[in-house]
C-alpha positions as a printed Julia matrix, in Angstrom:
350×3 Matrix{Float64}:
 160.14  76.8   29.63
 160.1   74.72  32.84
 157.86  72.17  34.46
 158.02  74.14  37.73
 158.89  77.74  38.6
 159.61  78.29  42.3
 159.18  81.83  43.62
 161.7   82.37  46.41
 165.14  80.87  47.06
 165.07  80.9   50.85
 165.14  77.6   52.68
 161.55  76.73  51.65
 162.11  77.22  47.92
 165.66  75.89  47.93
 164.85  72.66  49.8
 161.77  71.95  47.66
 163.71  72.62  44.45
 166.41  70.2   45.64
 163.76  67.5   46.14
 162.02  67.85  42.77
 164.89  68.86  40.46
 165.67  65.27  39.53
 162.05  64.62  38.55
 161.08  67.89  36.84
 162.72  70.84  35.15
 162.9   73.67  37.68
 163.58  77.4   37.62
 163.97  79.29  40.91
 163.21  83.01  40.82
 164.62  85.05  43.7
 163.71  88.72  44.15
 166.94  89.63  45.96
 170.49  89.59  44.66
 171.35  86.95  47.27
 169.26  83.87  48.16
 168.17  83.68  51.79
 168.61  87.4   52.37
 165.56  87.82  54.61
 164.32  85.14  57.03
 166.74  82.3   56.21
 169.83  84.43  56.68
 168.63  85.87  60.0
 167.66  82.72  61.87
 168.5   82.02  65.51
 169.66  78.67  64.13
 168.49  75.94  66.47
 166.63  72.63  66.15
 164.14  71.88  68.92
 161.43  69.25  68.8
 159.26  71.29  71.17
 159.45  74.47  69.11
 156.28  75.3   67.22
 154.01  72.99  69.2
 152.81  69.39  68.83
 151.49  69.85  65.26
 154.92  70.95  64.05
 156.8   68.17  65.79
 156.22  65.49  63.1
 158.06  67.68  60.59
 160.84  68.56  63.06
 161.38  64.98  64.24
 161.45  63.58  60.71
 163.94  66.28  59.71
 166.39  65.48  62.52
 168.29  62.59  60.86
 168.34  64.44  57.53
 169.82  67.52  59.21
 172.56  65.55  60.99
 175.46  66.93  58.89
 174.47  70.48  59.9
 173.61  69.9   63.58
 175.83  70.45  66.61
 174.63  69.33  70.07
 173.61  72.22  72.31
 170.78  71.24  74.62
 168.12  73.63  75.86
 166.79  74.59  79.25
 163.29  76.01  79.59
 163.03  78.11  82.75
 160.12  79.62  84.64
 159.51  81.99  87.49
 156.34  81.75  89.58
 154.36  83.51  86.84
 155.53  81.07  84.17
 155.17  77.8   86.05
 151.85  77.0   84.35
 153.43  77.48  80.91
 156.24  75.12  81.91
 153.77  72.49  83.07
 151.85  72.75  79.8
 155.09  72.31  77.85
 155.86  69.16  79.83
 152.34  67.84  79.23
 152.52  68.52  75.49
 155.88  66.75  75.12
 156.16  64.22  77.97
 158.98  62.29  76.31
 161.26  65.23  75.53
 162.12  66.74  78.89
 163.94  66.06  82.14
 162.73  68.0   85.18
 165.34  70.28  86.78
 165.4   71.49  90.38
 167.11  74.68  91.55
 170.61  73.12  92.02
 170.46  71.6   88.52
 169.42  74.95  87.06
 172.26  76.74  88.82
 174.71  74.2   87.4
 173.43  74.69  83.86
 172.97  78.49  83.97
 175.63  80.31  86.04
 174.28  83.43  87.72
 170.62  82.45  87.51
 168.74  84.79  89.83
 166.53  83.6   92.7
 162.92  83.11  91.7
 163.72  81.22  88.51
 163.33  77.95  90.33
 161.56  75.73  87.8
 163.05  74.19  84.7
 162.98  71.51  82.05
 166.02  70.2   80.2
 165.63  69.38  76.5
 168.85  67.45  75.77
 168.13  66.82  72.08
 168.17  70.52  71.12
 170.97  71.39  68.67
 172.47  74.3   66.78
 171.96  74.35  63.0
 174.55  75.45  60.44
 171.91  77.35  58.49
 174.28  78.73  55.87
 175.71  75.26  55.22
 172.25  73.69  54.96
 170.93  76.39  52.62
 174.0   76.18  50.4
 173.67  72.39  50.24
 170.03  72.67  49.14
 170.88  75.15  46.38
 173.78  72.95  45.26
 171.57  69.85  45.13
 168.97  71.79  43.13
 171.6   72.93  40.61
 173.02  69.4   40.35
 169.5   68.22  39.52
 169.35  70.71  36.68
 167.53  73.6   38.39
 168.33  77.14  37.27
 168.59  79.9   39.9
 167.89  83.45  38.76
 168.41  86.24  41.31
 167.32  89.86  41.18
 164.02  88.69  39.65
 160.98  89.77  41.69
 157.76  88.35  40.26
 155.48  91.15  39.07
 152.71  89.16  37.39
 151.62  85.66  36.4
 148.78  84.56  34.15
 147.54  81.08  33.38
 146.2   79.85  30.08
 145.99  76.5   28.29
 147.33  74.8   31.42
 150.54  76.83  31.64
 151.78  79.86  33.51
 153.37  82.91  31.95
 155.4   84.62  34.64
 156.91  88.1   34.53
 159.93  88.56  36.79
 162.99  90.76  36.68
 162.08  92.14  33.27
 161.93  88.65  31.75
 159.2   86.15  30.92
 159.09  82.52  32.03
 156.68  79.67  31.37
 155.85  76.7   33.57
 153.16  74.12  34.26
 153.3   74.7   38.01
 153.97  77.9   39.95
 155.29  77.3   43.5
 154.71  80.08  45.98
 157.68  79.87  48.38
 157.92  83.63  48.83
 157.87  83.72  52.63
 156.58  87.06  53.91
 155.55  87.97  50.36
 153.49  84.79  49.79
 150.1   86.52  49.8
 151.39  89.22  47.46
 152.65  86.56  45.03
 149.25  84.82  45.19
 147.46  88.07  44.42
 149.75  88.84  41.47
 148.97  85.39  40.1
 145.22  85.89  40.47
 145.02  83.32  43.29
 143.24  83.7   46.62
 145.23  85.13  49.53
 145.45  82.85  52.57
 146.26  85.49  55.18
 149.99  84.88  55.63
 151.1   87.41  58.29
 154.77  88.44  58.56
 155.98  89.16  62.1
 159.22  90.79  63.2
 161.67  88.86  65.42
 164.62  90.73  66.98
 168.04  89.39  67.95
 170.96  91.25  69.52
 174.55  90.06  69.93
 175.88  91.02  73.35
 179.24  91.17  75.08
 178.66  90.31  78.72
 180.53  90.06  82.01
 181.12  87.23  82.6
 181.44  86.08  78.96
 178.87  83.54  77.87
 180.18  80.02  78.59
 180.75  78.04  75.4
 178.69  75.1   76.67
 175.79  77.18  77.93
 172.52  75.62  76.7
 169.9   77.52  74.76
 167.89  79.17  77.56
 164.2   79.79  76.89
 161.68  81.52  79.14
 158.65  79.23  79.27
 156.42  82.34  79.15
 158.05  83.28  75.81
 159.48  86.62  76.96
 163.1   85.94  75.95
 165.65  83.35  74.91
 169.43  83.42  74.64
 172.25  81.2   73.44
 176.04  81.45  73.34
 178.08  82.21  70.26
 181.83  81.84  69.62
 184.13  84.26  71.41
 182.03  84.44  74.56
 179.27  86.39  72.86
 175.56  85.92  73.45
 172.56  86.03  71.1
 169.51  87.4   72.89
 165.91  87.81  71.67
 162.87  89.3   73.41
 160.84  86.58  71.68
 158.94  89.35  69.91
 156.37  88.65  67.24
 155.23  92.03  65.95
 152.93  91.97  62.88
 154.31  94.06  60.02
 154.25  94.43  56.28
 156.66  92.29  54.21
 159.89  94.29  54.13
 163.6   94.33  54.82
 162.85  94.8   58.5
 165.14  96.41  61.06
 165.22  96.01  64.85
 163.47  98.53  67.07
 165.5   99.99  69.95
 162.64  99.34  72.37
 162.72  95.61  71.56
 166.47  95.39  72.18
 166.1   97.3   75.47
 163.21  95.06  76.5
 165.26  91.95  75.78
 168.16  93.21  77.9
 165.83  94.14  80.77
 164.31  90.65  80.77
 167.74  89.04  80.47
 169.09  90.97  83.46
 166.02  89.99  85.45
 166.89  86.33  84.89
 170.7   86.31  85.38
 173.15  88.5   87.24
 175.45  89.06  84.23
 176.31  92.6   83.2
 175.73  93.63  79.59
 178.87  95.46  78.46
 177.86  96.21  74.88
 175.34  95.51  72.16
 177.73  94.6   69.35
 175.13  94.18  66.64
 171.39  93.72  66.23
 169.07  92.57  63.5
 165.52  91.5   62.8
 163.97  88.9   60.55
 160.47  88.03  59.42
 158.54  84.97  60.56
 155.39  84.38  58.52
 152.32  82.58  59.83
 149.09  81.28  58.33
 145.95  82.08  60.42
 146.2   78.76  62.32
 150.02  79.02  62.66
 150.65  75.82  60.69
 152.59  75.75  57.41
 150.78  75.56  54.08
 151.72  72.9   51.51
 149.84  71.86  48.4
 147.68  72.98  45.5
 144.86  75.41  46.31
 144.06  76.13  42.65
 145.1   74.4   39.41
 148.83  74.77  38.9
 149.31  77.05  41.93
 151.23  75.34  44.75
 151.76  76.77  48.23
 154.95  76.22  50.23
 154.65  78.98  52.81
 153.73  79.98  56.37
 156.64  78.21  58.08
 156.74  80.67  60.98
 160.03  80.43  62.87
 160.41  76.69  62.31
 161.02  76.64  58.55
 164.69  75.71  58.82
 164.38  72.99  61.45
 161.57  71.33  59.45
 162.97  71.98  55.97
 164.05  68.45  54.92
 160.8   66.71  55.91
 158.64  69.61  54.73
 160.37  69.58  51.35
 159.79  65.83  50.99
 156.14  66.25  51.93
 155.65  69.13  49.5
 157.54  67.33  46.73
 155.31  64.26  47.1
 152.18  66.41  46.85
 153.51  68.33  43.86
 154.63  65.2   41.98
 151.51  63.14  42.77
 153.23  60.71  45.14
 152.22  59.44  48.58
 153.76  61.52  51.4
 155.38  59.84  54.39
 153.79  62.4   56.75
 150.04  63.05  56.85
 149.58  66.21  54.76
 146.05  67.02  55.94
 146.98  69.43  58.77
 149.06  71.51  56.35
 146.75  71.42  53.31
 146.36  74.59  51.32
 142.65  73.76  51.0
 141.94  73.94  54.73
 141.03  77.63  54.57
 138.17  77.02  52.16
């Protein structure tokens, strides 16, 4: 018997459990044999205050100091061709304090081999790499130190509520709790339905990444390079390798998703249109799920008695995790949040 059962041990469930474990008895139920197997373990692993839009920034900015032990300076450069210049201007207008304008010589200095036509850019110096594995492990450790129990290989199959408590069936076992936290990522709507709660409309979307060997090798200090029109981004990895994504966002069912060859080929085509590097090999490729609520903002809070949402973090769940967990913990424990919770309320969908 626990005060709180958290469904899902990815970064959402792990960070929230770490926040509340000292104030409540917590059990974390993870469907997979390994926590973070899906979205958390397949992240592109960067922290950017512009990523996700202005409504996400409060969570990202507040998370920055808390993420410091797991951040490494990288910097980002947002680039645009003639077609994407409007998108670049909108980005600058949305975040006037984040960027430094870059002319063509500055772009060539930051991105060797940049092809003619990509003549407009914005530097985002504060962007950083995230040690996602280290952060996730630290959250799970903090949760355990607070007394939380982690049970893997325990997919939730049903939950019923009576006399103010939940009875939860998962992994062939039964659990009881006052509060059920839905931190199931791509499976959040399915968990809600199994608990007899209303679905919100959380939509999983596939995001593809390929690791490339290129000629020349990717410079170690290359910034994260993002097409302002959201057609690709790439960043260097150790050993001169490059991580490249076509910035895809393909709706799909919740699953252990795999990359599509067409998406990898599309990413390479867009990459070679932007720089004159030669792709020597695709060394590995993978895909992860990014899950969005209908308005593309995360969902935190009670929608029904005892049923708490912590879902819909899109692709920004890791970079916002510390502040989001504090916000969610305050709502769950009846405390006053430091960040206005209204934009992320689970009640906003009626």
